[in-house]
C-alpha positions in Angstrom: -88.7 85.5 -18.3 -90.3 86.2 -15.2 -92.2 83.4 -13.0 -96.0 83.9 -12.1 -95.0 84.7 -8.1 -92.5 87.6 -9.4 -95.4 89.1 -11.8 -98.1 89.1 -9.0 -95.4 90.5 -6.8 -94.6 93.2 -9.2 -98.4 93.5 -9.9 -98.9 94.0 -6.3 -96.9 96.4 -6.1 -97.7 98.9 -9.2 -101.3 98.3 -7.4 -100.1 99.4 -4.0 -98.3 103.0 -5.1 -101.2 103.3 -7.6 -103.7 104.1 -4.7 -101.1 105.2 -2.7 -100.5 108.1 -5.8 -104.8 108.6 -5.9 -104.8 109.2 -2.2 -101.6 111.1 -2.4 -102.9 113.6 -5.2 -106.5 114.2 -3.0 -104.9 114.7 -0.4 -102.6 117.2 -1.5 -105.9 119.3 -3.1 -107.7 118.9 0.3 -105.0 120.1 2.2 -103.9 123.4 0.2 -107.3 124.7 -0.7 -109.2 127.8 1.1 -112.1 126.7 3.0 -115.4 127.6 0.9 -113.4 128.2 -2.6 -115.0 124.7 -4.0 -118.6 125.3 -4.9 -121.0 125.9 -2.4 -118.2 124.2 0.6 -119.0 126.6 3.0 -123.0 125.9 2.5 -122.7 122.1 2.9 -120.0 122.8 6.1 -122.9 124.1 7.7 -124.4 120.9 7.5 -121.7 119.0 8.9 -121.1 121.8 11.3 -124.5 121.7 13.1 -124.4 117.6 13.5 -121.2 117.8 14.9 -121.8 120.5 17.7 -125.3 119.2 17.9 -124.7 115.3 17.6 -128.4 115.1 15.5 -129.3 115.7 12.1 -131.1 119.2 11.1 -134.4 119.8 9.9 -134.2 121.1 6.3 -135.5 124.3 7.1 -133.1 125.0 10.4 -132.1 128.7 10.4 -128.3 127.4 11.2 -128.0 125.9 7.9 -130.4 128.0 5.8 -128.3 129.5 2.6 -127.5 132.7 2.6 -129.6 134.2 -0.1 -130.7 131.3 -1.9 -133.0 130.1 1.4 -133.7 126.3 2.2 -130.4 124.2 2.9 -128.6 120.9 1.7 -130.3 119.5 4.5 -133.5 118.3 2.4 -130.9 116.5 0.0 -129.8 113.1 1.0 -126.9 113.9 3.3 -125.0 110.3 4.0 -121.5 112.0 3.6 -122.7 114.9 6.0 -123.9 112.5 8.7 -120.3 110.5 8.7 -118.2 113.5 8.9 -120.2 114.9 11.3 -120.1 112.3 13.6 -116.3 111.6 13.2 -115.4 115.7 13.9 -117.9 115.6 17.0 -115.4 112.6 18.2 -112.4 114.5 16.8 -113.2 117.9 18.9 -112.7 115.6 22.0 -109.6 116.2 21.8 -108.9 119.2 19.6 -110.9 122.2 18.7 -107.8 122.8 15.9 -110.6 124.0 13.0 -107.4 123.2 10.5 -107.4 119.3 11.6 -111.5 119.4 11.8 -111.8 120.7 8.5 -109.1 118.4 6.7 -110.7 115.8 8.1 -113.7 116.1 6.9 -112.4 116.5 3.8 -110.5 113.7 4.2 -113.6 111.2 4.4 -114.3 112.1 1.0 -110.7 111.3 0.0 -111.2 107.8 1.2 -114.3 107.7 -0.9 -112.1 109.0 -3.7 -109.5 106.1 -2.9 -111.9 103.3 -2.9 -113.5 104.6 -6.1 -110.0 103.9 -7.7 -109.9 100.5 -6.5 -113.5 99.4 -8.4 -112.0 101.2 -11.4 -109.4 99.0 -11.3 -111.0 96.3 -10.7 -113.7 97.2 -13.7 -111.0 97.7 -15.8 -109.3 94.2 -14.5 -113.2 92.4 -15.4 -113.1 94.3 -19.1 -109.7 93.9 -20.7 -107.2 91.5 -21.0 -104.6 93.6 -22.0 -102.6 95.7 -19.2 -102.6 98.5 -20.9 -105.8 98.8 -21.8 -106.6 98.0 -18.6 -104.3 100.8 -17.2 -105.1 103.4 -19.6 -108.9 103.1 -18.4 -108.0 103.5 -15.0 -105.9 105.9 -15.5 -108.3 108.5 -17.9 -111.0 107.8 -15.2 -109.3 108.2 -11.5 -106.7 111.3 -12.8 -109.2 113.3 -14.6 -108.2 116.3 -12.8 -111.9 116.8 -12.0 -112.2 113.1 -10.7 -109.6 114.7 -8.3 -110.5 117.7 -7.1 -114.5 116.3 -6.8 -113.1 113.9 -4.1 -111.2 116.8 -2.2 -113.9 119.0 -0.6 -117.1 118.5 1.8 -119.4 117.4 -0.9 -122.1 114.6 -1.7 -120.7 113.9 -5.4 -117.6 111.9 -3.9 -120.1 109.0 -2.6 -122.2 109.4 -6.0 -119.1 108.5 -8.1 -118.1 105.8 -5.4 -121.7 104.6 -6.2 -121.5 104.3 -9.5 -118.0 102.9 -9.4 -119.6 100.0 -6.9 -122.9 99.4 -9.1 -120.4 99.3 -12.5 -118.1 96.6 -11.1 -121.1 94.7 -9.6 -123.4 94.8 -12.4 -120.0 93.2 -14.7 -119.3 90.7 -11.8 -122.8 89.8 -11.9 -122.9 89.1 -15.1 -120.4 86.7 -15.3 -121.5 84.9 -12.0 -124.9 84.6 -12.4 -125.7 87.3 -9.5 -124.1 85.0 -6.9 -124.8 86.2 -2.9 -121.6 88.5 -3.0 -122.4 90.2 -6.3 -125.9 90.8 -5.3 -125.0 92.7 -1.5 -121.8 94.6 -3.6 -125.0 95.9 -6.1 -127.4 96.6 -3.4 -124.3 98.8 -1.3 -123.7 100.7 -4.7 -127.6 101.6 -5.2 -127.5 102.2 -1.3 -124.8 104.5 -1.6 -126.3 106.5 -4.4 -129.7 107.2 -3.2 -128.2 108.4 0.0 -125.4 110.7 -1.7 -127.0 112.4 -5.1 -130.2 112.5 -7.1 -128.1 114.1 -9.9 -126.7 110.2 -10.1 -130.2 108.3 -9.6 -129.8 107.2 -13.2 -127.3 104.7 -13.0 -130.2 102.9 -10.2 -132.5 103.0 -13.1 -129.7 101.1 -15.5 -128.8 98.5 -12.6 -132.6 97.3 -12.3 -132.8 97.6 -16.4 -130.0 95.3 -16.4 -130.7 93.2 -13.9 -134.0 92.0 -15.5 -132.2 91.8 -18.7 -129.8 89.1 -17.5 -133.0 86.6 -16.7 -135.1 87.5 -20.1 -133.6 85.3 -23.0 -136.0 84.9 -26.3 -138.9 86.5 -25.0 -138.7 83.9 -22.2 -138.1 85.1 -18.4 -136.6 83.2 -15.4 -139.1 83.9 -13.0 -137.6 82.2 -9.9 -134.0 83.3 -9.8 -135.2 86.8 -10.9 -137.5 86.9 -7.8 -135.6 85.3 -5.3 -132.6 87.4 -6.4 -134.4 90.6 -7.1 -136.3 90.6 -3.9 -133.0 89.2 -1.5 -131.6 92.8 -3.6 -134.3 94.7 -2.6 -134.5 94.0 1.0 -130.8 95.0 1.7 -131.2 98.3 -0.2 -134.5 99.1 1.4 -133.0 98.3 4.8 -130.0 100.7 4.2 -131.8 103.8 2.7 -135.6 103.1 4.2 -135.0 105.3 7.3 -133.9 108.4 5.4 -137.3 108.8 3.0 -139.7 107.6 6.1 -137.4 110.5 8.1 -138.4 112.6 4.9 -141.9 111.5 4.8 -142.5 112.4 8.7 -140.8 115.8 8.7 -142.2 116.8 5.7 -146.1 115.6 5.6 -145.1 112.7 3.2 -142.9 114.3 1.0 -139.9 111.4 1.1 -137.8 113.1 -1.6 -138.1 115.8 0.1 -138.1 118.3 -3.1 -141.5 120.2 -2.2 -140.2 121.4 0.7 -137.4 122.5 -0.4 -138.8 124.4 -2.9 -141.5 126.0 0.2 -138.4 126.4 2.5 -136.3 128.4 -0.3 -139.8 130.8 -1.2 -139.9 131.6 2.8 -136.5 132.1 3.3 -134.9 133.4 -0.3 -134.1 137.2 -1.3 -136.2 138.2 -3.3 -133.8 138.5 -6.4 -133.3 134.3 -5.9 -136.9 133.6 -5.2 -138.2 130.7 -7.0 -141.4 132.6 -8.0 -139.4 135.9 -9.1 -135.9 134.5 -10.0 -135.1 135.4 -13.7 -134.0 132.3 -15.8 -133.7 131.4 -19.2 -137.2 129.2 -19.4 -139.1 132.0 -17.3 -137.4 135.0 -19.3 -139.2 133.2 -23.3 -135.3 132.7 -24.4 -134.8 129.2 -26.1 -133.2 126.3 -24.5 -130.2 126.6 -27.9 -129.6 130.0 -26.8 -128.3 128.4 -23.3 -126.3 126.0 -24.5 -124.6 128.0 -27.2 -125.1 131.8 -26.8 -124.3 131.5 -22.7 -121.1 128.9 -23.5 -122.9 126.1 -21.7 -121.1 123.6 -23.2 -118.4 125.2 -23.4 -118.1 126.1 -19.5 -119.6 122.2 -18.7 -116.7 120.9 -20.5 -114.3 123.0 -19.4 -115.4 122.2 -15.9 -115.5 119.0 -16.8 -112.1 118.1 -17.3 -110.4 120.5 -14.6 -111.4 123.8 -12.9 -110.6 124.5 -9.4 -111.3 126.6 -6.5 -114.7 128.4 -7.3 -114.8 127.4 -10.2 -112.7 130.1 -11.3 -109.2 128.6 -11.6 -107.9 126.8 -14.7 -105.4 124.7 -16.1 -103.5 124.9 -18.9 -105.3 125.6 -22.3 -103.8 122.8 -24.3 -104.8 120.5 -21.5 -108.2 121.2 -22.6 -107.2 121.0 -26.4 -106.0 117.6 -25.5 -108.5 116.0 -23.7 -111.5 117.8 -26.4 -109.6 116.1 -29.0 -108.6 112.9 -27.7 -112.4 112.1 -26.7 -113.8 112.7 -29.8 -111.2 110.8 -31.9 -111.5 107.8 -29.7 -115.2 107.7 -29.1 -115.4 108.6 -32.9 -113.0 105.3 -33.3 -115.5 103.5 -30.7 -118.7 103.6 -32.9 -117.2 103.8 -36.3 -114.6 101.4 -36.6 -115.9 97.8 -37.4 -114.7 94.3 -35.9 -113.7 93.6 -39.5 -111.2 96.1 -39.0 -109.4 96.1 -35.7 -110.1 92.2 -34.7 -107.7 90.0 -35.1 -108.7 86.8 -33.8 -109.0 85.7 -30.3 -105.1 85.4 -29.8 -105.1 89.3 -29.9 -103.9 91.0 -26.7 -106.2 93.8 -27.4 -109.3 91.7 -26.9 -111.7 91.9 -23.8 -112.2 89.4 -21.3 -114.7 87.5 -23.9 -114.9 89.0 -26.9 -116.4 85.8 -28.5 -120.1 86.3 -27.9 -123.0 84.1 -28.4 -125.9 85.9 -30.3 -127.7 86.1 -26.5 -124.8 87.6 -25.3 -124.1 89.9 -27.7 -128.2 91.3 -26.9 -127.8 91.6 -23.4 -124.3 93.3 -24.2 -125.8 96.0 -26.5 -129.1 96.4 -24.0 -126.4 96.8 -21.2 -124.6 100.0 -23.3 -128.1 100.7 -23.9 -128.8 101.2 -20.0 -125.5 102.9 -19.7 -126.4 105.2 -22.5 -129.8 106.1 -21.1 -128.1 106.6 -17.5 -126.0 109.5 -19.5 -128.7 110.8 -21.1 -130.3 111.3 -17.9 -127.9 112.6 -16.1 -127.0 115.1 -18.5 -130.5 116.1 -19.1 -131.5 116.7 -15.4 -128.0 118.8 -15.5 -129.6 121.0 -18.7 -133.0 121.3 -17.2 -131.9 122.6 -13.4 -129.7 125.0 -15.6 -132.6 126.0 -17.7 -135.0 126.1 -15.7 -134.1 127.0 -12.2 -130.4 128.3 -11.9 -128.1 128.3 -14.6 -125.0 126.2 -13.2 -123.0 125.7 -16.2 -120.7 123.0 -13.7 -119.2 119.6 -15.1 -119.6 118.1 -11.8 -123.2 117.6 -12.3 -122.4 115.3 -15.3 -119.2 114.4 -13.9 -120.9 111.0 -12.6 -121.4 109.6 -16.2 -117.6 109.8 -16.2 -116.8 106.0 -16.0 -119.3 105.0 -19.0 -118.0 107.4 -21.1 -114.6 106.8 -20.4 -115.1 103.0 -21.2 -116.4 104.4 -24.7 -112.9 106.3 -25.1 -111.0 103.3 -23.8 -112.9 100.8 -26.5 -111.9 103.9 -29.4 -108.5 102.8 -28.2 -108.8 99.5 -28.1 -110.0 99.4 -31.4 -107.2 102.1 -32.8 -104.7 99.2 -31.4 -106.2 96.2 -33.3 -106.5 98.4 -36.1 -102.7 98.9 -35.9 -102.0 95.4 -35.3 -104.2 94.3 -38.5 -102.6 96.6 -40.6 -98.9 95.3 -39.6 -100.1 91.6 -39.9 -101.6 92.3 -43.7 -98.0 94.3 -44.4 -96.3 91.4 -42.8 -97.8 89.2 -45.4 -97.6 91.0 -48.2 -95.2 92.0 -50.5 -94.0 95.1 -48.4 -93.5 93.0 -45.5 -90.6 91.3 -47.5 -89.2 94.3 -48.5 -89.1 96.0 -44.5 -88.5 94.1 -41.4 -90.4 97.0 -39.7 -94.1 95.5 -41.1 -94.3 93.4 -38.6 -97.3 91.9 -36.4 -94.9 92.2 -33.4 -94.5 95.9 -34.4 -98.4 96.4 -34.8 -98.3 95.5 -31.4 -95.7 97.1 -29.9 -97.1 100.2 -31.5 -100.7 100.2 -29.7 -98.9 99.6 -26.4 -96.6 102.6 -26.9 -100.1 104.4 -28.1 -101.4 103.3 -24.5 -98.2 104.3 -22.3 -98.5 107.6 -24.6 -102.1 108.7 -23.5 -101.3 107.7 -20.1 -97.8 109.4 -19.7 -99.8 112.8 -21.1 -102.9 112.4 -18.9 -100.5 111.7 -15.4 -97.9 115.0 -17.0 -101.6 116.9 -17.3 -102.6 116.5 -14.2 -99.2 117.1 -12.4 -99.5 120.3 -14.0 -102.4 121.3 -12.6 -102.2 119.8 -9.4 -98.6 121.3 -8.8 -98.3 124.3 -11.2 -101.9 125.0 -11.5 -103.4 124.7 -8.1 -100.6 125.2 -6.1 -99.6 128.1 -7.7 -102.9 129.9 -7.0 -103.2 129.0 -3.3 -99.6 130.1 -2.8 -100.5 133.7 -3.8 -104.3 133.9 -2.7 -106.3 132.9 0.8 -105.8 128.8 1.5 -106.3 126.8 4.4 -103.8 127.7 6.4 -105.7 130.7 7.2 -108.1 128.5 9.5 -105.8 128.8 12.5 -107.1 130.1 14.7 -110.3 130.4 13.3 -113.3 128.8 14.4 -114.8 126.8 12.2 -117.8 124.9 13.8 -119.4 127.9 14.1 -119.4 128.4 10.8 -122.9 129.6 10.0 -122.2 133.1 11.6 -120.3 133.9 8.7 -120.3 134.6 5.0 -117.0 133.2 3.2 -115.2 136.4 2.6 -115.6 137.1 5.9 -114.5 134.2 7.5 -111.5 134.1 5.5 -110.9 138.1 6.5 -112.3 137.8 10.8 
């Protein structure tokens, strides 16, 4: 039997290998994809390029960064990621003008976000489950979903939004246990800042965090005002200090429009081509078609589902069809198990390896946990609702990345289902062991039931890693070995990219 010190050493080695694998995987994606292939990268990079060349933040209506055809620009939206990338490239440009180096450096900023997200997902798993098998199952399901790795491999703000959700989820879990210690308050505030300055579609997690925080200090209708106000004001002060400058700037630049949504629409009306003009663009809504027409008739659900799992490049590079089948079947089965299997059918006592960290809860703790789960459900519904509304009323964009921020709470539901299935296997084998069946066969023992659960977890992990490897080495690298790729950036002037369309850039 290994000593605790040896186990700790092995755990550290395993985790180090995991983080190395995550960063290497993202880098592999980043190092091969053609510039401008990932969704809207070329238009997003216009903002990064502007900051690099001018050393200042652009006005959203600056002609250099206007989106061709659509009008407006990505500078109207929160751009903390682009600020980091722009000033990094400004520094690197002092030493080299190599466009390959510059773009790869910009992409690797998001790779760092992906690595940090993996860390917080791993810590979240440790916070929830005792079983190492469930911990790694949840971690691998979240991190190595092919689309999650893809989202961290190119220039966007989605990557920081994904990181922010992981930080907030982990901070909330810790804070519920520590009664919102100072460091947990700071971590929660940091996550909210990153979210607020990254992507509007993820803002639902901020609302969920506020509600969960308030619920912590409400017991049986009684409110603990003193700690709630003290810690709430502390978190709020940090958040306001972190995000205030951006929204004040928006208010000054755009006549009080702190979110810059109206300013963006007005700019689009002045600069968009007729086919994409906000007043003349044909949408499902203004053409009189129903929401169901979009969801089912236009295959919106199918397209979003596919690009939530794995769809690369300009969302035209799918992975193997069996991978989509596996994920849909597995998610449906596990989610159903999580929602339908009652505790009496799977819970085998406090000593079961399949228990959560704290399975035995008081009535008030159960209520608080249920409320927290409800808040996360609200976050998921808001995120999905915003994506559906945008496609229906503004621009049909059936992209899974718009709902990717819900990945962590969704995978918690899936992992919870696997947990219940494993617990049910243990209980069935325990009952069989104590029956006449157990006397007839040595196979039906509680120990073997636990072993089957572990094999199930390992099997799922193996298939996920195999699916990801296929998506990377066969699908992605196979495609870019035969088509334009990042290496075409040699001898190209990427910092003047606003002069080119994507096709012109690759062909120039």
